[in-house]
N, C-alpha and C positions, 0 to 999 in steps of 0.2 A: 296478719298478712305476711306472705313471703316476699322477699326482696331479691333483686338481682343487682350485683355490684357492677356499676358501669362508670368508669373514669372516677373511681373513689366516691361515687354517689350511690345511695341506695334507691333503686328504681323498683316500684311495686310490680309484682308479677300478677298478671291477669288470672282470675279464678277460673276462667274458661280455658280448657285445653282442646285443641283442634287436631283433627287428622291432617287437614290440608289448609294451608294459608296461602292465599294469592295476594301479592302486592301489586296493585295497579288494576283498576277495573275498566280498562279501555277495550280496544278492539279485540285483543287476544285474552285479556284478563277476565272480562265478563263471561266469555265463552268457556274459559278454563274452569271458572267457578261453577257454572251450570253443569259442565261435564262431570266434575268431581262430585258435586252434590247428587247428580243423577245416578252415579254409581253407589250412592249410599254413604259416602264419606262425610264426616262432620266438617263442614267447609266454612271458612271465613274469607271474605274479600276486604281488603284495605284500600280505600279510595280517597284521594285528596280533594275531589270535588263532592258535591252533594247529589251526584247522579252517576250512573254508569255510562260507558260508551266511548270515553276518551276522544280519539280522533273523529269518530263518527258523530259525536254529539257536541263535545266541548270545542272541537276544532272545526266543526261543521263540514267535514269532508264527505260530501254527497254528490252524485251517487257512487256506489261501489263500482270499481272497474270490472269489466268482463275479463275472465282469465284466458280468453282466446282459444278455448277448447270447445268443440261442438257440444251443445247442451248446457254449457256453463256449469259443470258439475260442482257441487258444494258439499261440505261436511254436514252431518245430520242436524246439528244445532243451527248452523248457518241457514240451512233449508227451512227449518221451522221458524226462524226469525223472519225470513223473507215472506213465508206463507202467512204468518200472523199480520205483518204490516200490510200486505195486499188485502187480506180479508177485512182488516179494520179501515181500509181506505187510505192508508198512509204509506203504501208502497205501490210499485208499478213495474210492469214489464214492457220494454220498448220493442220496436219492430225488429231489432237485431237479435232479440232473444235475451237481452240483459234484464234480469228481474231484480237488479240491485238498486233500483231507484227507491229512495226512502225519505221520510220526513225526520230530520234529526231530533226534533223535539219529542216526537212520539216514540222514537227509538229508545229514549230513556225509560219510558213506561214499559215497553215490551221486554227489555233486558231485565229490569227489576222484577217484573211479573214472573218471568220464567225461572229466575233464580229462587225466588220465594216459593214457587210451586214445589221445588225440590228441597225446601227447608234450609237453603243456604243462609248464612248470616253476613251482614254488611256493617262495616264501620266507615261512615262517611266523614268528611272533613277531618281526615286522619292522615298524617304525614309520616312516611318512613324515615327513620333516623339512622339506623345501623343494623347490621346483622349480628346475631348471637352465634358464634362459632366456637366449637370445642373439638379438638382433635380432628381438624379438617372436615368436620361435619356441621352443617348449619342446623341449629336447634330451634331457632325462633327469630323474632325481629323486635327491635325497639321502635316504638311509634310515639307520636305526639299529637294530642287533640285537646279539646276543652277540658278533659279530665286530667291533663298533664301528661308526663312521660310515663310509659308503661312498657313492660316486657310481655310479649305474647308468644307462647310456645306451640309448635306444631310438629307433626311427624314428617311432613314433607312441605317444603316451601317452593312456590312457583313465582319466579320473577317475571312480571308482565309490565314493568315500568316503562318499557320502550327504550330507556337509556341504560338498561342493565345495571341499575343502581344497586340492587340487592347483591347481584353476582360480584360486581366490582368491589363493594364494601366487604364482601366475604373472602376476597382473595382470588377470585377467578381471573385468569389472564384475559385481557380484552384488547380489541383493536379499535382505533378511532379514525374515521374518515378514510380518504383515499390513501392507499399504501404509499404512494409516491410523495404526496404533499401534506397529508394529515388533514386536509380541508374536508368539510362536510358539504353535502348537497345544499342547494338553496332552500330557504324556508319561506313560508307564506303565511299571511294573516288573512283569513277568509272573512267575508261579510255577506249579508243578505239584504236584498232590496225588495220592498213590497209595493203593491198597487201598480204593477206593470200591466199594460195592455198587451198580453201575449199574442193575441191575434194580429195586432198592428205590428208587433215586433217580427212575428213570423212572416208577414207579407213583405216587410222591409228587407229581411235577410234573403228571402227568395228573390226579390227584385235585384238585390245586390249581386246575386250569383251563387249564393250558398245552396248546395243541393243535398245537404245532410242535416241531421239534428232538428228536423222541422216536423216531427211527429206529434203534433199538438195533442195534449198539453205538455208533452215531454220535449220541451224546446231546449236546445243547447247551441252554443256558439263558442268560437275561440279565435285567437290571433296572436302571432308572434311576428316581430319585425323581419323583413326580407323573406317573406314566405308567399305562398299562393292563397292565403286566406283572404276572402273577399273583404273582410272587415278592415284590412290594412289600409285601404284607401281612406276610410273614415277616420282611422286613428291618425293618419298623416294630416288630415284637416285639423284635428284637435291639436296636433303638435305645432302646426303652422300658426294656429290661432292662440298658441301659448296657454291653452286650457290644461293640457297635460305636459309632462316632461317625458323624455325618451325612456327613462327607467320605468315609467308606468305601463309601457306597452311591451316590455321584454317578455312577459308571459301573461296572457289574458284568457280566461275561460269562465263560462257561466252555464248553469243548469237550472231548469225549473224544478219545483219540489212537489211531490204528490201530497195531496191534502192541504196544500197552501196555495189556493188560486191566486195568480198574479204575483207570485214570489219566485225570485231566482237566487241561487247561491253562487258566489263568485270565488273561484279557485285562484285568487290573486288578491293583492299584489305579491310578487316575489320581492323579498327585501334585498337590496343590493349590498354587496361588500360584506356579507356576514359569512364567516368561514368556520366558526366554532359554535356548534349547537349546544355545547356544554358550558359556555361562558355566560355567567349571569348578567354581566354588563351588556354583552352583545344581544342577548335575548331581550333585556329591558329596552334597549334601543330599538329593537325590531318592532315591538308593540307601538312605540312612539312614531317611528318612521312609517310603519304600516298604516296607522290612522291618518297620517298626513297624506299618503298616497291614495288612500281610499277616498278622502274628500275630493281630490282632484279627479279621480276616476268617476265618481258620482256626478260631479258637475259636467264632465264630458258626456256621460250617458244621457243626462237630461237635455243637453244642448244639441247633441248630434245623432242620437239613436231614437227614432220614432217608437213610441210605446212607453217611454220613460218620463213623459212630460209631467204626469201627476204622481210620480213615484216618490218614495222616501226610503232612507236607510232604516231598515228594520232592526238589524243587530250586527255587531262585530263580534267575531268568535272570542270567547274568553280564554282560549288556549291557542298558542301559536302552532302553526302546522310544521312539525319537524319531520323530515323524510328519513333521516338516519343520523345516528350519533355514535354511541358505543356498539360494538358487536362482541359477543363472547367468543372465546376460543373453546370449542367443544370437541367431542370425540371425532367429529368429522367437520371439515370446513368446506362448505359448498362454494364452488368456484366457477370461473367463466368456462372452463373446460366442460363442466357438467352441463352448463347452458348450451354450449356449442355442440356437444355430443348427444344432447337429449338424454342424459343419464337416468337410469332406472335403478332402484334399490330394493332389496328384499324387505327392508324395514321402512319403506316409504310411508309417510303419513300425510303428504300433500302433493299435489301436482299442479302445474301451471304452464301456460304458454305465453304469459304476459312478457312483453319485450323488455330489454334493458332500457331503463328510463332514468337517466342521470340528469338532474336539473342543475343548471348553473355552471357547468364545466364540460369540457370535451374529454373523451378517452381515446388513447392511442391503441388500445387492445383490439384485436380482430374479433368481430362479433358476427356470427352467422345468423341472419334473421330466421325465425321459426316459421316453417311452412305449415300449410293446412294439415291437420291431424297429427302434428308433431307436438311434443311436450316433454318436460323434464320433471323429475321428482325430487322431493326433499326428504332425506332420511331422518328417522327419529333421533339418531346420534347427534344431529345438529342442535337438539334441545338439551343435551346432557353436557354440562360444563366440565372442564378439567379441574382437578385439584380439590374441589369441594363436593362432599357427599350430601345427600338429602335435598338436593336442589335441582330444579328444572327451570328452563327459560323458554318463553314463547313470545311470539310477536316479531317486530322488525329487528330485534337485537339478537336473534339466534346466530349460530356460528356460520359465518359466510364471509367472503371477500366483499370489498366495496362495490364492485361492479355487479356481482351476483345478487347482492342485497337489493339493488335497484330494481330487480325483476320480481323479487318475492315479498316486497314490503307492502303490497296492496292488501286491502282489508280481507277479501276472501281467503287469501293464503294465511294471513295472520290468524284468522278465525280457526282455520284447520289446525295450525300449530297449537293454538290454545286448547282446542278440544282434545288433541293428542296428549298434551301435558296434563290436563285434568283427569283423563282416563288413566294415564300412566301413574299418576300420584295415588289415586284410589286403588288401582291394581296392586301397587307395591305394598300397600297396607293390608289388603285382603290376602295376598299371597305370602306376606312376610319376607319380601325381597327388597333389597336396596334399589332405589330408582336407577342408580348407576349400573346395576346388574340386569336390568330388565331387557329382555329380548324385544327389540322394536317390532319384530314380526308379529308378536302377540298383540301389540297395540294396533297394528295395522288390521289384524283380523277383527278386533272388536269394532273398529271404525267401519269396516266393511259390513259387519253384522248390523250396524245401525243404518246402513244404506248409502255409505260414501263409496263411490266408484273409484277406489284407489288400489 
């Protein structure tokens, strides 16, 4: 067996050699792997959980947000995932045209099914340790699983870790948090509640004055303090009754789930006073604090919200919901001017009109709200990091400023960047071109040929 010398230790080299290795099988990574395998590249995805999907499955982030463009255009693999979920009875389209409602448990099956159809390979329960870099080129990755530590080599590596772990360890310059303060957006721990009487809840919300989100069985509701949300009056009763604390109502949101009658997923609580999404102690505390807040919220729901009388906590997400952490410095840095000017690019690989959405802090920058039929684009260059060759990055950690990232971090956009990265990785191998030298216009053309309106 061949060995790779790592910190004076001999690490066995995997016998399998791959064209493309994707680290992180989440929102962007699973799609990057499907795209790469679809192009015929020998593809491996490395995932720390025992299933794919990341935020959409492990963090229970459902439904996907509408990108606010007429028709809700999506990249080809994104479209196919939505189509399969709806056909299987585990996805849905609401009256606003958002077909991003999905069942997070069944999403695991669909993503794996699609990757295996294209002969992609998966290493589950496998953790990324470090990048293997020679002469400013990434050659492979060091991983750890039940078989021990091993080195796996590939021609192109795609970082879909969300935190830019591969890029950072390889030496790519990165940004962290707000440029002024270094603080990250608020993070959340989601949970699901079962055996809810949704008809009773629908009637209650309607009587309360809510006039949206009542398209049964696709029920949704929300509340923040000092707002016009009808639920605020009920939360004030819970606060006065000392069932909840003020922090529990800073951000509250819930959605029903297709294929799970009587179940809702809660996009809360937001964990207070957490500013560093890369700090292990703060993340560990967030799980503990989140479960404490969930218990109070659940007691409040049972006591004050009709429809929850016979309900129960079905699950708490095994993965904390992180909105942003590291962002790479790439060939192009998407910024607030691109948002305000609705920038278009020759090498665009995604487009969106989703608003700037910063959780947990205010911004002093001038932001021009996007009007009907307006949108901006993301260039392929945002996926290409500086300093290191052979590497692409997709998902929420692509090259952007803090404020711009808050608009592009949603799942449909991350999926589009993943598809672009997977196509580009396979393309570079087929054409014998370094990924850093690829003309993004070529990737855009391929995405268009697959049916993405970009």
